[in-house]
Structures are given as C-alpha cells and as structure tokens.
N, C-alpha and C positions, 0 to 999 in steps of 0.2 A: 505493500499499499503505499509506503514511503517512497521507494523508488519510483512509482508511477504517479505520486500525487492524488491519490484517491482520498476522497474526504467522504465523500457518499456512498452508500451503498450500491447506486444507479451507476456510480464510475466504473465498477468493475465490467462494463460492456463495452468500454474502449480500449480494453486489454488486447492487444494482439500479439502474435507470435515474435513479432519483433522486440518488443518489450521485454518477453521471457528469455529470447537471446540475448538481449543487453544485458539483463539481469545475472545471468549464468556467468555472463563474461565478467561482471564487476567481483561476482563470488569468486571466481576462478583467480582475479587480480589479488584478492584479500587473501589468497593461499589457502584458501579452506581445503580440507580432504577432499578427494574425490567420494567419499561414503557421506560427507556432510552436505555437498552440493547433492548428490543422488539424495538424500533426505529431505532436503527444501525442497526441490524440483518435485517430488514425490507429494509432500503436502501441498504444494499449491495445484497439481495436477487433482488431487482428492477433493479441493474446494471448488473448482470450476466444473469437475463432475457432480458436486451435489448441487451448485448452483444452474447447471446445463438440467439435471434431473427436476428441479422446480420453476424451470422455464423462467429463472432469471436472467440466463444469457444464452447464446445462440448455439455456441461452440465454447471447444476447451482449447484453449491457446497453447497450452503445454504438449498436446499431443504432437507427436511427433519430433521433439526438443530432444536431440542426443544426451545422455546422461554419461557423466565421466567412467572411465573403465574404471573398475574395483582394481584396487591392488595385489590383492591374492583372495585367493579361496577359503585361505585358514582365517579360523578366527585368533583376535588378538588377546583375549583373557588368558591368564595363565592357569594352566591345571595344578591342580594339588597332585603332590607325591605322595606315595604310599604311606611313609611316615607321615606326612601332615595330615592324612585323612584319618590315621589312626588316632593322631592325638587329639583329632577335633572329636571324633567318636568317645575317646574315653575322658572326655572332660566334664560331661555334665555328673554331678553327684547323684548317683543312683539308688541313694538311702530314701530317696525322697521322691514323692510323685512326678514332680515337675521336672526333676533331673531324668527318670525312665523316660518321660514324654519327650524331652528334649534330646535324648539321644535316639529315639526311635523317629524323630523327625528328621535328624541329621542324618540317619541311615538312608531314610526313604530319598533324600534329594542326593544324597551323595553315589547311592547304588543304581538308580533310577532316573537321574537327569530331568525328572519333571518340574515345573516352573510353581513359584511359591503359592498362585493361585489354585493351582491345580492341588497343591497339596492341602491348601484349607478346604477345599471342595470335598477332599475323601470322606467318605462316611464308612462306619462301621463295616457295613456290609459289604463295600469296595474293596477292601485290603485282601480277601483272601479268596479270590474267583479262580475257579478250577476250568482250565479248557484243555483239553485232551490229555489230561493227567498231570499237567503244569500248572502250577498255582501263578496267578497275575494279580496286577493292582487293577482296577476299573478307575480309569481316569478320563474325567469331565474336563476337555482341553477347552482351547477357544473356540468360540461361535458354537459350543453346546456340543463338539463334536467328541463323541465318546471313543476312547481307544484302551487297549489292554497290553500292558507292559508286564512282560515277565518279571516277577518277585525275587529277588534275591533271598536264600535262605536263612542268612542272617537277620535282615530286616525284618522279616516273617517273625521270627522269634522275639525279637524287638517290640514289635508292635504288640505281638501276644502278651508280653510279660507286661506291658503297659496297661492295656486294656483288662488285664485280671486284676493289677493293682488298682486301677480306677474303678473295677466294678462295672464298666459298661460293655463288655462283651456280649450283653444279651438283649442290647438296643441297638438293633441294625441301622436304623435313621438317623442315628447321632452322629456327629462329626465325630471322624477317626480322631482327631487331635484338637481337644476341647481347648479353648481359649478362654474360657470363663475363669471370675476371679478366684473361684474354690478352686479350680484346677492349677491354676497358676502359683497359688500359695504352696510354702514349702512343708508341705504335709506328710509326716511319716508313713510309708506305707505298709500296708497291713501284711502281717507274717505269712 
C-alpha cells in the first residue's frame, strides 16, 4: 500500500503488474532473501485472490510474476542430536504429574514430527489407533485433514504412564495432554 500510494480500499483497482514488478525489484535492492521475497509476493497474491473472489478487483496483478529461486531444498533449522534429544526427554521431573505429561509431550514431538497445534488437538482415543497391527497416532492436521502417524513404542509407553497417573485413560474424548490448571500443578502422582 505504501509503495503504490494506496489510501482507500478502492485504490487496489489501480494496481497493475508493473507495480508488482517494481515492488519486487525494490525488495531485491533491499537485499532481502529469496524466501522473504517469495513470502511477500505470496501474501500479496493471496490478498488479490481474495479481492477477486469478492468482486472488488477484476484480476490478480501478481499472477505470472516470477518469484526468486529458493537457495536450497534443505531446511535451515538445525536438528537435535541423539544426546540432546535424550537430555531433553530426561529433563522433566517424572515424580509429579506435570513432569510425566511434559515427558510424554516431548517424546511425541521428537519422535513424530507433528505440529504443536496437532499435539494440542490429540484426544485420548487418538494416541493408540491400530492399523494393520501397527499402533498409530491419529492426527488432525491443517485444514481438518486426518492422517495416521506410526507410533514410536517408547512414546506410547510414556503416554500410557501419564494417562494412568492422571486417571484419564477411560475418557476417550478428553484432550490427551490436558493443559488445565489442575493438570499443570506439581501434584505427586498416585503410586
């Protein structure tokens, strides 16, 4: 909006492909990474798709504008080593319920590579789904898509230990990793 001098919503109708190309060039001159420029162009394209869908503009001026080539197909996030993962798993105090829960959460995240939101949506009934004799996590992902992720045996054990200690294994629709205040207190677990 600032680049093209847009002040009113109606001004989006004057944006052309040449405006978008000039904006991309200024982003390149600012020495932004290719990924940043791609992300900004994708956001602008999404905005114009929305405006087209609602008949606010006649076309999407971002369509056909080339995006910078990605530097590599590899992620830049460093992975944890085996020793780091073990240290992370052993960090929670398992003599209290919160520690058992946290250890089960960490194991689920480390061994299954699911998103935080997916973990938060797991229900008690979802953690031990058997498919062809193999235990799976039933994960509700982005856009409501359901997928089944093979379970790591150690994770299953940790989840079962937590659910037993929390007396939640008999409530299938309850969140698997309850974040309520009572579950987050340092309550000693039952023997």
